[in-house]
C-alpha positions in Angstrom: 133.3 295.6 0.9 134.4 297.4 -2.1 133.2 299.7 -5.0 134.6 300.6 -8.4 133.1 303.0 -11.1 132.1 301.0 -14.1 131.4 303.1 -17.2 129.6 306.5 -16.9 127.1 305.7 -14.1 127.4 302.2 -13.0 129.5 300.6 -10.2 130.9 297.1 -9.6 130.3 296.2 -6.1 131.9 293.5 -4.0 129.5 292.3 -1.0 129.9 289.9 1.7 126.7 287.8 2.4 125.7 285.3 4.9 124.5 282.7 2.3 127.2 283.1 -0.5 130.2 284.7 1.1 131.8 287.3 -1.2 130.0 288.1 -4.5 130.3 290.8 -7.1 127.5 292.5 -8.8 126.8 295.5 -11.0 124.8 298.3 -9.8 123.3 300.1 -12.7 123.1 303.9 -12.8 123.9 304.0 -9.0 126.4 306.9 -9.5 123.6 309.1 -11.0 122.1 311.9 -8.7 118.7 310.5 -9.2 119.5 306.9 -8.2 117.3 305.3 -5.7 120.0 302.7 -4.9 122.8 305.2 -4.1 121.8 306.2 -0.6 121.6 302.6 0.5 125.1 301.6 -1.0 127.2 303.4 1.5 130.3 301.3 2.4 130.2 299.2 5.6 126.6 299.3 6.1 124.4 296.2 6.5 122.0 295.9 3.7 119.3 293.6 2.3 119.4 293.3 -1.5 118.2 291.4 -4.6 120.2 290.6 -7.7 119.1 289.3 -11.1 121.2 287.0 -13.2 121.1 287.9 -16.9 120.6 285.6 -19.8 123.9 286.8 -21.3 127.2 285.0 -21.7 128.4 282.9 -19.0 130.5 284.9 -16.4 128.4 288.0 -16.7 127.8 289.7 -13.4 124.5 289.8 -11.6 122.7 293.0 -11.6 121.5 294.7 -8.5 117.8 295.2 -8.6 116.9 296.5 -5.2 118.7 297.4 -1.9 117.5 298.4 1.6 119.8 299.5 4.5 119.3 297.3 7.6 121.8 299.1 9.7 123.7 302.2 9.1 127.0 302.7 10.7 127.0 306.5 10.8 129.9 306.6 13.4 132.2 305.8 10.4 131.3 308.9 8.6 132.0 311.0 11.8 135.2 309.4 13.0 138.0 309.1 10.5 140.1 306.9 12.9 137.3 304.4 13.3 136.8 304.3 9.6 140.4 303.6 9.0 140.3 300.6 11.5 137.1 299.3 9.8 139.2 299.4 6.5 141.8 297.3 8.0 139.3 294.7 9.3 137.3 294.7 5.9 140.6 294.2 3.9 141.7 291.3 6.0 138.2 289.8 5.3 138.3 290.6 1.6 141.8 288.9 1.1 141.0 285.9 3.4 137.8 284.9 1.7 137.3 283.4 -1.8 134.5 284.4 -4.1 131.1 282.5 -3.5 132.4 280.6 -0.5 129.8 280.6 2.3 131.3 281.4 5.7 128.5 282.1 8.1 131.0 282.5 11.0 132.8 285.2 9.2 129.6 287.0 8.5 128.5 287.1 12.0 132.0 288.3 13.1 131.8 291.1 10.6 128.4 292.2 12.0 129.7 292.0 15.5 132.9 293.9 14.6 131.1 296.9 13.1 128.9 297.1 16.0 131.7 296.7 18.6 133.9 299.2 16.7 131.2 302.0 17.1 131.1 301.4 20.9 134.8 300.8 21.4 137.1 303.2 23.1 140.2 301.1 21.8 139.8 300.5 18.2 143.0 298.6 17.8 141.9 295.9 20.3 138.4 295.6 18.3 140.0 295.3 14.9 142.7 292.7 16.3 140.0 290.6 17.8 138.0 290.6 14.5 141.1 289.7 12.5 141.8 286.7 14.8 138.2 285.7 14.9 137.8 285.7 11.2 141.1 283.8 10.7 139.7 281.2 13.2 136.4 281.1 11.4 138.1 280.4 8.2 140.3 277.6 9.8 143.5 279.4 10.7 143.9 279.5 14.5 146.4 281.9 15.8 148.9 279.9 17.8 148.6 281.9 21.1 145.5 283.0 23.0 144.4 286.6 22.6 144.9 288.4 25.8 145.2 292.0 27.0 147.4 294.0 27.3 148.1 294.2 23.6 151.8 294.9 23.5 153.8 295.9 20.5 155.4 292.3 20.5 152.0 290.7 20.4 150.9 293.1 17.6 154.0 292.2 15.5 153.2 288.4 16.1 149.6 289.0 14.9 150.8 290.9 11.9 153.3 288.4 11.0 150.7 285.5 11.2 148.2 287.5 9.1 150.7 288.3 6.4 151.8 284.5 6.4 148.2 283.4 6.1 147.2 286.0 3.4 150.7 285.8 1.7 150.8 289.7 1.8 150.5 292.6 4.1 147.3 294.5 4.7 147.8 297.9 2.8 145.2 299.9 4.6 147.3 299.5 7.7 149.6 302.0 6.2 146.9 304.5 6.0 145.9 303.8 9.6 149.6 304.2 10.5 149.6 307.7 8.9 146.5 308.7 11.0 148.0 307.6 14.3 
């Protein structure tokens, strides 16, 4: 979901898991050119990984020990528009979910969204469906049924509802607006 440089060669990762929801971990030396982890840590891919919790002070981050890519969404590297829509969906999920809160429904919706986005001819519909589905999986049901066509008025209602639930607007939507 998110990566931040940490020190000279490490990264802090935020990942969304089926079992534990959103978690943070440290990837040691993942930014080195010789890192065996780096190739598997591309954003928005489904990966299988193992972390180890240290015996250090309470609150220290688990360390990523191994990672293996399960599915690689290469279309996101080839299509900037699809990547921007994926970021809008991921930011919605990131802001909606708390740390270490299991949400299997949201995890399955994320997998479906990334698969559908690659096949979709209309990325806007794919991201709107995903946003409404993860809101529903988290207990926030949009007051109206989602139906096509997706008009500007319906989009504005969805945006207002998402902003209300998240208590802020989705920032990556501005990047998307600049691309359209």
